[in-house]
BALOBA-1460 file (C-alpha; in Angstrom, 3 decimals):
// residues 284
<rec num="1" residu="m" x="-140.187" y="41.025" z="62.717"/>
<rec num="2" residu="k" x="-140.125" y="43.958" z="65.110"/>
<rec num="3" residu="k" x="-138.751" y="43.630" z="68.599"/>
<rec num="4" residu="h" x="-139.925" y="45.111" z="71.862"/>
<rec num="5" residu="a" x="-137.361" y="46.754" z="74.146"/>
<rec num="6" residu="s" x="-137.406" y="43.483" z="76.096"/>
<rec num="7" residu="g" x="-135.893" y="41.750" z="73.096"/>
<rec num="8" residu="h" x="-139.026" y="39.750" z="72.271"/>
<rec num="9" residu="d" x="-140.362" y="39.788" z="68.731"/>
<rec num="10" residu="q" x="-143.777" y="41.428" z="68.533"/>
<rec num="11" residu="s" x="-145.159" y="38.682" z="66.304"/>
<rec num="12" residu="m" x="-144.379" y="35.935" z="68.826"/>
<rec num="13" residu="t" x="-145.267" y="35.399" z="72.462"/>
<rec num="14" residu="p" x="-142.517" y="34.489" z="74.962"/>
<rec num="15" residu="a" x="-144.038" y="31.011" z="75.156"/>
<rec num="16" residu="e" x="-143.780" y="30.603" z="71.385"/>
<rec num="17" residu="e" x="-140.175" y="31.784" z="71.456"/>
<rec num="18" residu="q" x="-139.333" y="29.274" z="74.175"/>
<rec num="19" residu="a" x="-140.923" y="26.502" z="72.122"/>
<rec num="20" residu="k" x="-138.650" y="27.432" z="69.208"/>
<rec num="21" residu="v" x="-135.632" y="27.424" z="71.527"/>
<rec num="22" residu="r" x="-136.519" y="23.944" z="72.778"/>
<rec num="23" residu="e" x="-136.975" y="22.718" z="69.212"/>
<rec num="24" residu="l" x="-133.580" y="24.078" z="68.207"/>
<rec num="25" residu="r" x="-131.933" y="22.528" z="71.246"/>
<rec num="26" residu="s" x="-133.384" y="19.129" z="70.388"/>
<rec num="27" residu="l" x="-131.950" y="19.375" z="66.864"/>
<rec num="28" residu="l" x="-128.489" y="20.158" z="68.229"/>
<rec num="29" residu="g" x="-128.363" y="16.856" z="70.048"/>
<rec num="30" residu="t" x="-125.987" y="16.156" z="72.917"/>
<rec num="31" residu="l" x="-123.506" y="18.955" z="73.576"/>
<rec num="32" residu="s" x="-120.509" y="18.942" z="75.872"/>
<rec num="33" residu="g" x="-117.667" y="21.138" z="77.053"/>
<rec num="34" residu="r" x="-117.527" y="24.665" z="75.704"/>
<rec num="35" residu="s" x="-120.317" y="24.021" z="73.220"/>
<rec num="36" residu="l" x="-122.661" y="23.160" z="76.080"/>
<rec num="37" residu="l" x="-121.714" y="26.325" z="77.973"/>
<rec num="38" residu="y" x="-122.026" y="28.398" z="74.829"/>
<rec num="39" residu="c" x="-125.511" y="27.234" z="73.877"/>
<rec num="40" residu="s" x="-127.600" y="28.896" z="76.549"/>
<rec num="41" residu="d" x="-131.256" y="29.622" z="75.877"/>
<rec num="42" residu="d" x="-130.372" y="33.270" z="75.238"/>
<rec num="43" residu="c" x="-127.746" y="32.167" z="72.737"/>
<rec num="44" residu="l" x="-130.173" y="29.946" z="70.856"/>
<rec num="45" residu="a" x="-132.725" y="32.754" z="70.809"/>
<rec num="46" residu="r" x="-130.203" y="35.071" z="69.166"/>
<rec num="47" residu="y" x="-129.545" y="32.596" z="66.384"/>
<rec num="48" residu="l" x="-133.269" y="32.108" z="65.933"/>
<rec num="49" residu="r" x="-133.866" y="35.865" z="65.735"/>
<rec num="50" residu="a" x="-131.074" y="36.152" z="63.187"/>
<rec num="51" residu="r" x="-132.924" y="33.636" z="61.019"/>
<rec num="52" residu="s" x="-136.410" y="35.031" z="61.670"/>
<rec num="53" residu="w" x="-137.210" y="32.105" z="63.987"/>
<rec num="54" residu="h" x="-136.724" y="29.532" z="61.220"/>
<rec num="55" residu="v" x="-135.422" y="26.618" z="63.298"/>
<rec num="56" residu="k" x="-133.611" y="24.671" z="60.565"/>
<rec num="57" residu="k" x="-131.843" y="27.789" z="59.301"/>
<rec num="58" residu="a" x="-130.845" y="28.708" z="62.850"/>
<rec num="59" residu="e" x="-129.527" y="25.177" z="63.409"/>
<rec num="60" residu="k" x="-127.333" y="25.410" z="60.318"/>
<rec num="61" residu="m" x="-126.016" y="28.799" z="61.374"/>
<rec num="62" residu="l" x="-125.320" y="27.713" z="64.941"/>
<rec num="63" residu="n" x="-123.560" y="24.508" z="63.886"/>
<rec num="64" residu="e" x="-121.336" y="26.588" z="61.636"/>
<rec num="65" residu="a" x="-120.522" y="28.858" z="64.564"/>
<rec num="66" residu="l" x="-119.797" y="25.919" z="66.871"/>
<rec num="67" residu="k" x="-117.366" y="24.454" z="64.343"/>
<rec num="68" residu="w" x="-115.672" y="27.829" z="64.012"/>
<rec num="69" residu="r" x="-115.366" y="28.274" z="67.774"/>
<rec num="70" residu="a" x="-113.965" y="24.757" z="68.161"/>
<rec num="71" residu="s" x="-111.215" y="25.447" z="65.625"/>
<rec num="72" residu="y" x="-110.576" y="29.179" z="66.120"/>
<rec num="73" residu="k" x="-110.934" y="29.076" z="69.927"/>
<rec num="74" residu="p" x="-111.787" y="32.790" z="70.318"/>
<rec num="75" residu="e" x="-111.975" y="32.534" z="74.099"/>
<rec num="76" residu="e" x="-108.285" y="31.590" z="74.141"/>
<rec num="77" residu="v" x="-107.106" y="34.715" z="72.289"/>
<rec num="78" residu="k" x="-105.364" y="36.965" z="74.809"/>
<rec num="79" residu="w" x="-104.014" y="40.491" z="74.879"/>
<rec num="80" residu="n" x="-100.444" y="39.446" z="74.192"/>
<rec num="81" residu="d" x="-101.645" y="37.757" z="70.993"/>
<rec num="82" residu="i" x="-103.061" y="40.963" z="69.517"/>
<rec num="83" residu="m" x="-101.297" y="43.823" z="71.296"/>
<rec num="84" residu="k" x="-99.353" y="44.918" z="68.209"/>
<rec num="85" residu="e" x="-102.643" y="45.420" z="66.373"/>
<rec num="86" residu="a" x="-103.968" y="47.470" z="69.279"/>
<rec num="87" residu="e" x="-101.058" y="49.900" z="69.568"/>
<rec num="88" residu="t" x="-102.703" y="52.787" z="67.717"/>
<rec num="89" residu="g" x="-106.200" y="52.482" z="69.170"/>
<rec num="90" residu="k" x="-107.775" y="51.555" z="65.855"/>
<rec num="91" residu="v" x="-110.198" y="49.174" z="67.615"/>
<rec num="92" residu="y" x="-110.894" y="49.078" z="71.354"/>
<rec num="93" residu="r" x="-113.633" y="48.624" z="73.914"/>
<rec num="94" residu="a" x="-114.623" y="51.936" z="75.437"/>
<rec num="95" residu="d" x="-114.520" y="52.298" z="79.219"/>
<rec num="96" residu="f" x="-118.240" y="53.104" z="79.417"/>
<rec num="97" residu="l" x="-121.599" y="51.608" z="78.472"/>
<rec num="98" residu="d" x="-124.341" y="53.408" z="76.591"/>
<rec num="99" residu="k" x="-127.586" y="54.419" z="78.306"/>
<rec num="100" residu="f" x="-129.057" y="50.987" z="77.600"/>
<rec num="101" residu="g" x="-126.155" y="49.089" z="79.167"/>
<rec num="102" residu="r" x="-124.609" y="48.069" z="75.863"/>
<rec num="103" residu="s" x="-120.861" y="47.698" z="75.445"/>
<rec num="104" residu="v" x="-119.242" y="50.219" z="73.128"/>
<rec num="105" residu="i" x="-116.501" y="49.409" z="70.636"/>
<rec num="106" residu="v" x="-114.654" y="52.377" z="69.148"/>
<rec num="107" residu="m" x="-113.006" y="52.068" z="65.745"/>
<rec num="108" residu="r" x="-110.695" y="54.515" z="64.011"/>
<rec num="109" residu="p" x="-109.831" y="53.173" z="60.542"/>
<rec num="110" residu="a" x="-107.317" y="55.969" z="59.942"/>
<rec num="111" residu="n" x="-105.168" y="54.451" z="62.702"/>
<rec num="112" residu="q" x="-104.527" y="51.270" z="60.727"/>
<rec num="113" residu="n" x="-100.977" y="50.154" z="61.507"/>
<rec num="114" residu="t" x="-100.545" y="46.702" z="59.918"/>
<rec num="115" residu="n" x="-101.238" y="44.758" z="56.745"/>
<rec num="116" residu="d" x="-101.771" y="41.408" z="58.463"/>
<rec num="117" residu="h" x="-105.237" y="40.153" z="57.536"/>
<rec num="118" residu="h" x="-105.306" y="37.292" z="60.045"/>
<rec num="119" residu="a" x="-103.981" y="39.427" z="62.898"/>
<rec num="120" residu="q" x="-106.546" y="42.133" z="62.188"/>
<rec num="121" residu="i" x="-109.373" y="39.601" z="62.308"/>
<rec num="122" residu="k" x="-108.010" y="38.116" z="65.529"/>
<rec num="123" residu="h" x="-107.870" y="41.603" z="67.050"/>
<rec num="124" residu="l" x="-111.514" y="42.197" z="66.138"/>
<rec num="125" residu="v" x="-112.573" y="38.825" z="67.551"/>
<rec num="126" residu="y" x="-110.700" y="39.521" z="70.785"/>
<rec num="127" residu="t" x="-112.377" y="42.909" z="71.156"/>
<rec num="128" residu="i" x="-115.849" y="41.507" z="70.492"/>
<rec num="129" residu="e" x="-115.304" y="38.709" z="73.017"/>
<rec num="130" residu="n" x="-114.136" y="41.239" z="75.603"/>
<rec num="131" residu="a" x="-117.105" y="43.506" z="74.894"/>
<rec num="132" residu="i" x="-119.477" y="40.577" z="75.426"/>
<rec num="133" residu="m" x="-117.789" y="39.693" z="78.714"/>
<rec num="134" residu="s" x="-118.276" y="43.317" z="79.783"/>
<rec num="135" residu="l" x="-122.049" y="43.295" z="79.402"/>
<rec num="136" residu="p" x="-124.193" y="43.679" z="82.521"/>
<rec num="137" residu="p" x="-126.907" y="41.127" z="83.304"/>
<rec num="138" residu="g" x="-129.920" y="41.438" z="81.024"/>
<rec num="139" residu="q" x="-128.041" y="43.016" z="78.119"/>
<rec num="140" residu="d" x="-126.493" y="41.132" z="75.208"/>
<rec num="141" residu="q" x="-125.693" y="43.726" z="72.554"/>
<rec num="142" residu="m" x="-123.024" y="46.257" z="71.675"/>
<rec num="143" residu="v" x="-122.704" y="49.536" z="69.800"/>
<rec num="144" residu="w" x="-119.915" y="50.360" z="67.366"/>
<rec num="145" residu="l" x="-118.662" y="53.937" z="67.026"/>
<rec num="146" residu="i" x="-116.560" y="54.295" z="63.879"/>
<rec num="147" residu="d" x="-114.680" y="57.599" z="63.674"/>
<rec num="148" residu="f" x="-113.511" y="58.401" z="60.152"/>
<rec num="149" residu="k" x="-111.358" y="61.397" z="61.020"/>
<rec num="150" residu="g" x="-108.186" y="61.241" z="58.932"/>
<rec num="151" residu="w" x="-109.419" y="58.325" z="56.837"/>
<rec num="152" residu="s" x="-108.175" y="58.005" z="53.271"/>
<rec num="153" residu="a" x="-108.249" y="55.382" z="50.540"/>
<rec num="154" residu="r" x="-104.723" y="54.419" z="51.560"/>
<rec num="155" residu="k" x="-106.093" y="53.410" z="54.967"/>
<rec num="156" residu="a" x="-109.085" y="51.526" z="53.586"/>
<rec num="157" residu="t" x="-109.612" y="48.032" z="54.941"/>
<rec num="158" residu="p" x="-108.916" y="45.426" z="52.240"/>
<rec num="159" residu="v" x="-112.148" y="44.062" z="50.806"/>
<rec num="160" residu="a" x="-111.211" y="40.499" z="51.823"/>
<rec num="161" residu="t" x="-110.756" y="41.613" z="55.436"/>
<rec num="162" residu="a" x="-114.020" y="43.559" z="55.420"/>
<rec num="163" residu="r" x="-115.818" y="40.532" z="53.999"/>
<rec num="164" residu="e" x="-114.478" y="38.179" z="56.667"/>
<rec num="165" residu="a" x="-115.210" y="40.687" z="59.423"/>
<rec num="166" residu="a" x="-118.820" y="40.939" z="58.233"/>
<rec num="167" residu="y" x="-119.086" y="37.154" z="58.045"/>
<rec num="168" residu="i" x="-117.770" y="36.700" z="61.575"/>
<rec num="169" residu="l" x="-120.005" y="39.412" z="63.025"/>
<rec num="170" residu="q" x="-123.140" y="38.097" z="61.348"/>
<rec num="171" residu="t" x="-122.582" y="34.345" z="61.646"/>
<rec num="172" residu="m" x="-120.475" y="33.910" z="64.773"/>
<rec num="173" residu="y" x="-121.990" y="36.783" z="66.772"/>
<rec num="174" residu="p" x="-125.550" y="37.165" z="65.418"/>
<rec num="175" residu="e" x="-127.777" y="39.756" z="67.046"/>
<rec num="176" residu="r" x="-124.838" y="41.058" z="69.073"/>
<rec num="177" residu="l" x="-124.629" y="44.318" z="67.149"/>
<rec num="178" residu="s" x="-127.369" y="46.775" z="68.040"/>
<rec num="179" residu="l" x="-126.087" y="49.790" z="66.124"/>
<rec num="180" residu="a" x="-123.046" y="50.841" z="64.115"/>
<rec num="181" residu="i" x="-122.520" y="54.593" z="63.805"/>
<rec num="182" residu="l" x="-120.300" y="55.671" z="60.925"/>
<rec num="183" residu="y" x="-119.196" y="59.129" z="62.042"/>
<rec num="184" residu="d" x="-118.141" y="61.710" z="59.461"/>
<rec num="185" residu="p" x="-117.154" y="59.346" z="56.641"/>
<rec num="186" residu="p" x="-115.679" y="61.367" z="53.746"/>
<rec num="187" residu="k" x="-117.188" y="61.442" z="50.288"/>
<rec num="188" residu="l" x="-114.474" y="59.064" z="49.127"/>
<rec num="189" residu="f" x="-115.808" y="56.409" z="51.498"/>
<rec num="190" residu="e" x="-118.867" y="55.943" z="49.295"/>
<rec num="191" residu="t" x="-116.791" y="53.924" z="46.830"/>
<rec num="192" residu="f" x="-115.561" y="51.572" z="49.564"/>
<rec num="193" residu="w" x="-119.051" y="51.334" z="51.053"/>
<rec num="194" residu="a" x="-120.444" y="50.224" z="47.705"/>
<rec num="195" residu="l" x="-118.015" y="47.295" z="47.794"/>
<rec num="196" residu="v" x="-118.828" y="46.358" z="51.392"/>
<rec num="197" residu="k" x="-122.630" y="46.620" z="51.354"/>
<rec num="198" residu="p" x="-123.160" y="43.317" z="49.512"/>
<rec num="199" residu="f" x="-121.508" y="41.462" z="52.424"/>
<rec num="200" residu="l" x="-124.138" y="42.696" z="54.885"/>
<rec num="201" residu="d" x="-127.413" y="40.903" z="55.351"/>
<rec num="202" residu="p" x="-130.520" y="43.128" z="55.492"/>
<rec num="203" residu="k" x="-130.724" y="42.999" z="59.300"/>
<rec num="204" residu="t" x="-127.131" y="44.140" z="59.734"/>
<rec num="205" residu="f" x="-127.470" y="46.764" z="57.020"/>
<rec num="206" residu="r" x="-130.403" y="48.351" z="58.854"/>
<rec num="207" residu="k" x="-128.238" y="48.713" z="61.962"/>
<rec num="208" residu="v" x="-125.725" y="50.950" z="60.166"/>
<rec num="209" residu="k" x="-126.282" y="54.686" z="60.618"/>
<rec num="210" residu="f" x="-124.310" y="57.465" z="58.955"/>
<rec num="211" residu="v" x="-123.907" y="60.451" z="61.282"/>
<rec num="212" residu="y" x="-122.289" y="63.766" z="60.376"/>
<rec num="213" residu="s" x="-121.050" y="66.238" z="62.973"/>
<rec num="214" residu="k" x="-122.250" y="69.285" z="61.044"/>
<rec num="215" residu="t" x="-125.879" y="68.183" z="60.955"/>
<rec num="216" residu="p" x="-128.362" y="69.165" z="63.713"/>
<rec num="217" residu="e" x="-129.326" y="65.522" z="64.230"/>
<rec num="218" residu="s" x="-125.808" y="64.486" z="65.275"/>
<rec num="219" residu="s" x="-125.917" y="65.859" z="68.812"/>
<rec num="220" residu="k" x="-129.433" y="64.546" z="69.366"/>
<rec num="221" residu="i" x="-128.469" y="61.034" z="68.293"/>
<rec num="222" residu="f" x="-125.521" y="60.876" z="70.672"/>
<rec num="223" residu="q" x="-127.452" y="62.442" z="73.553"/>
<rec num="224" residu="e" x="-130.153" y="59.796" z="73.194"/>
<rec num="225" residu="l" x="-127.580" y="57.001" z="73.329"/>
<rec num="226" residu="f" x="-124.835" y="58.156" z="75.679"/>
<rec num="227" residu="e" x="-124.074" y="60.067" z="78.838"/>
<rec num="228" residu="m" x="-122.276" y="63.009" z="77.267"/>
<rec num="229" residu="d" x="-119.772" y="63.324" z="80.115"/>
<rec num="230" residu="k" x="-118.573" y="59.801" z="79.268"/>
<rec num="231" residu="l" x="-118.603" y="60.143" z="75.487"/>
<rec num="232" residu="e" x="-115.293" y="61.174" z="73.914"/>
<rec num="233" residu="t" x="-114.965" y="64.716" z="72.595"/>
<rec num="234" residu="a" x="-114.267" y="63.241" z="69.150"/>
<rec num="235" residu="f" x="-117.964" y="62.298" z="69.035"/>
<rec num="236" residu="g" x="-119.229" y="65.534" z="70.575"/>
<rec num="237" residu="g" x="-119.047" y="64.444" z="74.206"/>
<rec num="238" residu="s" x="-117.180" y="66.132" z="77.060"/>
<rec num="239" residu="n" x="-114.779" y="63.311" z="77.959"/>
<rec num="240" residu="s" x="-111.337" y="64.555" z="76.919"/>
<rec num="241" residu="n" x="-109.570" y="61.296" z="77.716"/>
<rec num="242" residu="t" x="-107.957" y="59.613" z="74.729"/>
<rec num="243" residu="f" x="-106.825" y="56.059" z="74.065"/>
<rec num="244" residu="n" x="-103.833" y="55.134" z="76.219"/>
<rec num="245" residu="f" x="-102.177" y="51.955" z="75.005"/>
<rec num="246" residu="v" x="-100.379" y="51.161" z="78.272"/>
<rec num="247" residu="e" x="-103.438" y="51.658" z="80.474"/>
<rec num="248" residu="y" x="-105.686" y="49.799" z="78.063"/>
<rec num="249" residu="g" x="-103.226" y="46.924" z="77.882"/>
<rec num="250" residu="n" x="-103.173" y="46.638" z="81.668"/>
<rec num="251" residu="l" x="-106.960" y="46.534" z="81.698"/>
<rec num="252" residu="m" x="-107.097" y="43.864" z="79.006"/>
<rec num="253" residu="r" x="-104.539" y="41.692" z="80.781"/>
<rec num="254" residu="e" x="-106.632" y="41.882" z="83.931"/>
<rec num="255" residu="d" x="-109.740" y="41.011" z="81.942"/>
<rec num="256" residu="d" x="-107.901" y="38.029" z="80.456"/>
<rec num="257" residu="i" x="-107.155" y="36.759" z="83.948"/>
<rec num="258" residu="n" x="-110.732" y="37.350" z="85.055"/>
<rec num="259" residu="s" x="-112.135" y="35.508" z="82.049"/>
<rec num="260" residu="r" x="-110.077" y="32.456" z="82.973"/>
<rec num="261" residu="s" x="-111.438" y="32.609" z="86.510"/>
<rec num="262" residu="s" x="-115.006" y="32.632" z="85.101"/>
<rec num="263" residu="r" x="-116.009" y="35.878" z="86.748"/>
<rec num="264" residu="p" x="-118.014" y="38.559" z="84.958"/>
<rec num="265" residu="i" x="-116.570" y="41.933" z="84.068"/>
<rec num="266" residu="v" x="-118.811" y="44.733" z="85.296"/>
<rec num="267" residu="a" x="-118.660" y="48.502" z="84.988"/>
<rec num="268" residu="l" x="-117.627" y="50.517" z="88.011"/>
<rec num="269" residu="s" x="-118.277" y="54.189" z="88.611"/>
<rec num="270" residu="e" x="-114.883" y="55.333" z="87.344"/>
<rec num="271" residu="g" x="-115.665" y="53.858" z="83.952"/>
<rec num="272" residu="y" x="-113.316" y="50.903" z="83.987"/>
<rec num="273" residu="f" x="-114.444" y="47.310" z="84.007"/>
<rec num="274" residu="r" x="-113.678" y="44.865" z="86.754"/>
<rec num="275" residu="t" x="-114.984" y="41.505" z="87.929"/>
<rec num="276" residu="a" x="-117.868" y="40.795" z="90.238"/>
<rec num="277" residu="a" x="-117.678" y="38.256" z="93.010"/>
<rec num="278" residu="q" x="-120.633" y="36.152" z="91.915"/>
<rec num="279" residu="g" x="-120.224" y="33.147" z="89.652"/>
<rec num="280" residu="f" x="-120.640" y="33.457" z="85.902"/>
<rec num="281" residu="t" x="-121.015" y="31.275" z="82.854"/>
<rec num="282" residu="y" x="-120.207" y="32.816" z="79.492"/>
<rec num="283" residu="s" x="-122.659" y="32.242" z="76.668"/>
<rec num="284" residu="c" x="-122.655" y="33.477" z="73.116"/>
């Protein structure tokens, strides 16, 4: 199914989509607490899109996610829980949105600094949750920029960790990823990629794009997606700022406080994210 820019599938009318959402909601039964807040109409629509609007398949997927959220409690993970993982800037939310208002997560696999599988997954979950909280109204997706500079087999993510990361992204955060750009992966990465590809469903696989700095298309791709004065120089932009652990930690702590006060995080002109005064309810 193809989607319009509005997010609607071309093969279905908005009325038909809403009927599917209502059908899925009726199958879920009575919800309460965080599950009730989580299961907004937009949330249900994402699970339906992830399963090509097959209601029973979407129900199974969503119930699995609700069980995971009830046990893992991703909204309770805070900066102090994952700050050791974040020290090197291997995974972080960028301080800008792309031209479509999507949050941007930057990854640098060469900056891997631990061998703790569970902590690495928790760090990823925290960053995804923060990126979702940073989205402006009307947008529900994110872009991943994965910079392979300095990457080697020694820094390769363990297959078990890659598998769980793919599972969490696809099952717990379906339709949240709009695009993943793998920037300048070395030839050696092909071996690792061959091991990871089977973990990706076809929809996720189609969102992965290999981009190489030496090709003419590279600059065009980034210019179409980003304001070049905000994009880091590592990706061909003109923003010379680099990851600062102390400043980023301060920002994340503030975001943690704001998330507890149920206020949205919105982008300001200087590129950082702060809260808005209006009320907010988080949904998946």
